[in-house]
Each structure stands twice: as C-alpha cells, then as structure tokens.
C-alpha positions in Angstrom: 0.0 0.0 0.0 2.9 2.4 0.7 4.1 1.8 -2.9 0.7 2.9 -4.2 0.7 6.1 -2.1 4.2 7.0 -3.3 3.2 6.6 -6.9 0.2 8.9 -6.4 2.3 11.4 -4.6 4.7 11.7 -7.5 1.9 12.5 -10.0 0.8 16.1 -10.6 -2.2 17.1 -8.5 -4.4 17.5 -11.7 -3.6 14.0 -12.8 -4.8 12.3 -9.7 -8.4 11.2 -8.9 -10.3 13.1 -6.3 -10.5 11.3 -3.0 -13.7 9.2 -2.7 -14.3 10.5 0.8 -15.5 13.8 -0.8 -18.6 11.9 -1.8 -19.6 12.0 1.8 -20.4 15.7 1.4 -23.7 15.4 -0.4 -24.7 12.5 1.9 -24.0 14.5 5.0 -26.0 17.4 3.6 -28.9 15.1 2.7 -28.7 13.7 6.2 -29.0 17.2 7.6 -32.0 17.9 5.3 -33.6 14.7 6.4 -33.2 15.8 10.1 -34.9 19.1 9.3 -37.7 17.2 7.4 -38.3 14.9 10.4 -38.5 17.9 12.7 -41.1 19.7 10.6 -44.2 18.1 12.2 -43.0 19.0 15.7 -41.7 22.5 15.0 -43.9 23.5 12.0 -40.7 24.4 10.1 -41.3 26.6 7.0 -41.6 24.5 3.9 -39.2 26.8 2.0 -36.5 26.4 4.7 -36.6 22.6 4.5 -36.6 22.7 0.7 -33.5 24.9 0.8 -31.6 22.3 2.7 -32.6 19.6 0.2 -31.7 21.9 -2.7 -28.2 22.5 -1.2 -27.8 18.7 -0.9 -28.9 18.2 -4.5 -26.5 20.8 -5.8 -23.7 19.3 -3.7 -24.4 15.9 -5.3 -24.4 17.3 -8.8 -21.2 19.3 -8.3 -19.4 16.5 -6.5 -20.3 13.9 -9.1 -19.4 16.2 -12.0 -16.0 17.0 -10.4 -15.2 13.3 -10.0 -16.3 12.6 -13.6 -14.3 15.5 -14.9 -11.1 14.6 -13.0 -11.5 10.9 -14.1 -11.1 12.0 -17.7 -7.8 13.7 -17.0 -5.9 11.2 -14.9 -3.3 8.6 -15.9 -5.0 5.9 -13.9 -8.7 5.0 -14.4 -11.4 5.0 -11.8 -11.0 1.2 -11.5 -7.8 1.8 -9.6 -9.9 3.6 -6.8 -12.7 1.0 -6.9 -10.3 -1.9 -6.4 -8.4 -0.2 -3.6 -9.3 -2.1 -0.4 -9.3 1.1 1.7 -10.9 3.5 -0.7 -13.2 1.4 -3.0 -16.1 1.0 -0.6 -16.5 4.8 -0.3 -17.8 4.9 -3.9 -21.2 3.7 -2.5 -21.7 7.1 -1.0 -22.8 8.5 -4.4 -25.9 6.3 -4.9 -26.7 6.5 -1.1 -27.3 10.2 -1.2 -29.2 9.9 -4.5 -31.6 7.5 -2.9 -32.5 10.1 -0.2 -32.7 12.9 -2.8 -35.0 10.7 -4.9 -37.3 9.8 -2.0 -37.7 13.5 -1.1 -38.2 14.5 -4.7 -41.1 11.9 -4.8 -43.1 14.2 -2.5 -43.3 16.9 -5.2 -42.5 15.1 -8.4 -43.6 11.5 -7.9 -42.5 10.1 -11.3 -39.1 11.7 -11.2 -38.6 10.8 -7.6 -39.5 7.2 -8.1 -37.2 7.0 -11.2 -34.2 8.5 -9.3 -34.8 6.3 -6.3 -35.0 3.1 -8.3 -32.0 3.9 -10.4 -30.0 4.7 -7.3 -31.1 1.4 -5.6 -30.2 -0.6 -8.7 -26.8 1.1 -9.0 -26.1 0.5 -5.3 -27.2 -3.1 -5.5 -24.9 -3.7 -8.6 -22.0 -2.0 -6.9 -22.5 -3.9 -3.6 -22.7 -7.3 -5.4 -19.5 -6.5 -7.3 -17.7 -5.2 -4.2 -18.6 -8.4 -2.3 -17.4 -10.6 -5.1 -14.2 -8.6 -5.1 -13.7 -9.0 -1.4 -14.3 -12.8 -1.7 -11.2 -13.2 -4.0 -9.1 -13.7 -0.9 -6.7 -10.8 -1.4 -8.0 -8.5 1.3 -6.0 -8.0 4.5 -8.0 -7.6 7.7 -6.1 -4.3 8.3 -7.9 -2.8 5.3 -11.3 -3.0 7.0 -12.8 0.2 8.3 -16.2 1.8 9.0 -16.6 2.5 5.3 -17.2 -1.2 4.7 -20.7 -0.7 5.9 -21.5 1.5 2.9 -21.7 -0.8 -0.2 -24.2 -3.4 1.2 -25.4 -2.7 4.7 -25.9 1.1 4.4 -27.1 0.7 0.8 -29.7 -1.8 2.0 -31.0 0.2 4.9 -31.0 3.6 3.1 -32.6 1.8 0.2 -35.3 0.4 2.5 -36.0 3.9 3.8 -36.2 5.4 0.4 -38.3 2.6 -1.1 -40.8 2.8 1.7 -41.2 6.5 1.2 -42.1 6.1 -2.4 -44.6 3.4 -1.5 -42.7 0.3 -2.6 -42.9 -1.7 0.6 -42.0 -5.0 -1.1 -38.7 -3.5 -2.2 -38.2 -1.8 1.2 -38.6 -5.1 3.1 -36.1 -6.9 0.8 -33.6 -4.0 1.1 -34.1 -3.9 4.8 -33.3 -7.6 5.2 -30.1 -7.3 3.1 -29.0 -4.3 5.0 -29.7 -5.8 8.4 -28.0 -9.1 7.7 -24.8 -7.5 6.3 -24.8 -5.0 9.2 -24.2 -7.9 11.5 -21.6 -9.5 9.1 -19.6 -6.3 8.6 -19.8 -5.4 12.4 -18.2 -8.8 13.2 -15.5 -8.2 10.7 -14.8 -4.6 11.9 -14.7 -5.5 15.5 -12.2 -8.3 14.8 -10.0 -5.8 12.9 -10.2 -3.3 15.7 -9.5 -5.8 18.4 -6.9 -8.0 16.8 -5.0 -5.7 14.5 -2.8 -2.5 14.9 -4.5 0.9 15.5 -6.4 2.2 12.5 -4.4 5.0 10.6 -5.6 8.5 11.3 -7.2 9.2 7.9 -9.6 6.3 8.4 -10.4 6.9 12.1 -13.5 9.2 11.2 -15.1 6.2 9.5 -15.6 4.6 12.9 -18.5 7.1 13.4 -20.3 5.2 10.6 -21.0 2.5 13.1 -23.9 4.5 14.6 -25.7 4.9 11.2 -27.0 1.4 10.4 -29.2 0.9 13.4 -30.4 4.5 13.3 -31.3 4.3 9.6 -32.7 0.8 10.1 -35.1 2.1 12.8 -36.2 5.0 10.6 -36.7 2.6 7.7 -38.7 0.1 9.7 -40.9 2.8 11.2 -41.7 4.0 7.7 -42.4 0.4 6.5 -44.8 -0.1 9.4 -46.7 3.1 8.6 -45.4 5.0 11.6 -46.4 2.5 14.2 -43.5 1.8 16.6 -43.2 -1.9 17.4 -40.7 -4.2 19.1 -38.2 -4.2 16.2 -38.2 -0.4 16.1 -37.6 -0.4 19.8 -34.7 -2.9 19.5 -33.0 -0.9 16.7 -33.4 2.3 18.7 -31.8 0.7 21.7 -29.0 -0.6 19.6 -28.5 3.0 18.2 -28.3 4.3 21.8 -25.7 1.7 22.7 -23.6 2.4 19.6 -23.7 6.1 20.5 -22.3 5.2 23.9 -19.5 3.2 22.2 -18.5 6.4 20.4 -18.1 8.4 23.7 -14.6 7.0 24.5 -13.6 7.8 20.9 -14.3 11.5 21.2 -10.8 12.3 22.5 -9.3 10.5 19.6 -11.5 12.3 17.1 -10.5 15.7 18.6 -6.8 14.9 18.3 -7.1 14.3 14.5 -5.9 17.0 12.0 -8.9 18.2 10.0 -9.4 16.6 6.6 -12.3 16.0 4.2 -12.7 12.6 6.0 -14.5 14.6 8.8 -17.6 14.5 6.5 -17.8 10.9 7.7 -19.2 12.3 10.9 -22.1 14.2 9.4 -24.5 11.6 8.0 -24.3 9.2 11.1 -24.8 12.1 13.5 -27.7 13.5 11.4 -29.3 10.0 11.3 -29.1 9.7 15.1 -30.5 13.2 15.5 -33.4 12.4 13.1 -34.2 9.2 15.0 -34.0 11.0 18.4 -36.4 13.7 17.1 -38.8 11.0 15.9 -38.7 9.3 19.3 -39.3 12.6 21.0 -42.3 13.3 18.8 -43.7 9.9 19.6 -43.2 10.1 23.3 -43.6 13.8 23.8 -41.9 14.1 27.2 -41.5 17.4 29.1 -39.8 20.1 27.0 -39.6 17.8 24.0 -39.9 20.6 21.5 -37.0 22.5 23.2 -34.9 19.4 23.1 -35.8 19.0 19.4 -34.6 22.5 18.7 -31.4 21.9 20.6 -30.6 18.6 18.7 -31.4 20.2 15.3 -29.3 23.2 16.1 -26.4 21.1 17.2 -26.3 18.9 14.1 -26.7 22.0 11.8 -23.7 23.7 13.6 -21.7 20.5 13.2 -22.3 20.4 9.4 -21.7 24.1 8.9 -18.5 23.9 10.9 -17.2 21.0 8.8 -18.3 22.7 5.6 -16.5 25.9 6.6 -13.3 24.1 7.5 -13.5 22.2 4.2 -13.6 25.4 2.2 -10.7 26.8 4.1 -8.7 23.6 3.6 -9.4 23.7 -0.2 -8.2 27.3 -0.3 -5.1 26.4 1.6 -4.3 23.5 -0.7 -4.9 25.6 -3.8 -2.4 28.2 -2.5 0.2 25.5 -2.0 -0.4 24.1 -5.5 0.2 27.6 -7.1 3.4 28.3 -5.1 
C-alpha cells in the first residue's frame, strides 16, 4: 500500500483522482436535510427552509459527481484503480446512497421523477454492492484494510434503500432491502470488531469512518418505522436501543477524534450524527416528554452547527491546498 501512495504522490495534482471520501459531502447534507424534514411536524418548520436544505444537498451531489467525472477523464489511472483499492473502494457507494435520499424526497413533489431516481439509485447501489462483495471474496483482502466505510456498499445501501423505497410506496422492495442491510450490518460489524481488536491501531485518515457504526441501526429504525406506517413496534424499539448503545460506544472515541488533524474525512461524521438526531427527534415526537420541543430544537441546532463547521473548514482547507499548489 505504501508503494501505491508513493506513486500517487509523484503524480501532478491535476492528474490524480479526487478522494472518494469527498462523496460524503452530499450524503452529509442530505442527512441534515432529512433531520430538518423529520422535525417539521414538531416545529412547523417553514416549507421553504426545509426545501432549501434539500436543494443544497442536490447541488452538492451534482457538483461532486461532476467534479469526479471531470477529473477521471484527465488522470493517468482509471477509476478502476480507486474502486479496487481495499481502503478507498467501498466509499464509492456514497454516491448512490445520497441519490436515494434525494429521490425519496423528490417523490413528494414530483412522484414520477422521484421514483425513477430512487429506483436507479437502488439498482446502482445493488450492482456495486454485489460487485464489491465478489471482489472481497477473492481472498486478497487484508484484515487491516477493513474500516467503517465497509458498511456502505451493502449494509448502508440496503438500509437507506429500504427507507427510500418505503417513502415512495414500494414496501416489497423496502422489506427486501431492509433484510439485506440488516444481515450485512451484522456481518460487517463482526469483521470490523475483529479488525479493531486484533490488528494494529487504525491509521488517522480512516479513524473518522468509525463514526459510521452508529448509522446502520439509526437508519434501520427509521426505515422500519416507515415500512410499518409510523407504528413503533418491538423491532423499532430494538433498533433504537442498539442505536443508543452504539452512540455510547462512540463516547470514548471523542478524545481520539478531537486529536485528529482536519481533513475531508471529517464528513464521515455528518450523516451518522444526522441520522441519530433524526431518530431522536422521531422518538421525542412519539413520546412527547416534558420540553420535547425545546430538546428537538437543541438537537437540530447542534447537528446543523456541526455540518456548517465542517463545511467551513473544508472550504478553508481547499483554499489552503490551492495556494500551495500555485506556489
């Protein structure tokens, strides 16, 4: 792997592919928009404000996808080099994941276009997930390569696909996607925990992917609640409890996260946190404890500040790198 990095480092910046972790930007923004949408029944949020968040996420998806496609035409190595990289390849699933959420939301205003975008995204994610799994099964993968991003191609794709399919009214597809996502959540969790327990410490650039661990149960709970027409049942309660436990697991990692130098990898925090906040807001709306609206506002404000802070630092980092490249 060190040899691969040295080759990339020797190539001019314009001739290297964009990092796949930048695809987390539209997903994080879509997650934030989703949190605002979930809070609308409780806070009577203006329709235009919520739509603005979704529009920003859509523009980020278009610009990010365009930037990757444009750069791919100019590089010496093809995109296949990234997709077959054991550390970076799974992150490509971020692109159809955010498109699923965008399609499901678009369905509320443009049903035909929203359904088409959702189905295309789910199909693309399924094809990529199947290919990625067959690639892993070749026997060349080292356990040290595994990180939180391994949830994305199959587990996250299945659970986000279930949420999106349920929202466009295709419960048969939602249940199938949910089953796939839940099964591979367990499989990947076992693989990841083995890697964390039995192998050397994960390198700093990949540490933010550990936050992805909280996303599958949170998205799964939201998907199941949508499939069950908003009726909380035992499975919803179980997935919510698992989400709470995985958030507790993250608490000891906060000091490690704070010690990391900022990078675009910090966008890995945004969608998982937004998913947990969206689930928490849903639970607050269902239970309506004392001051639940105030708590909702606090949670929504906190996740919005987190995303804005990461976006601001990302812009500053891009400017800093562009100055270095021109010197």
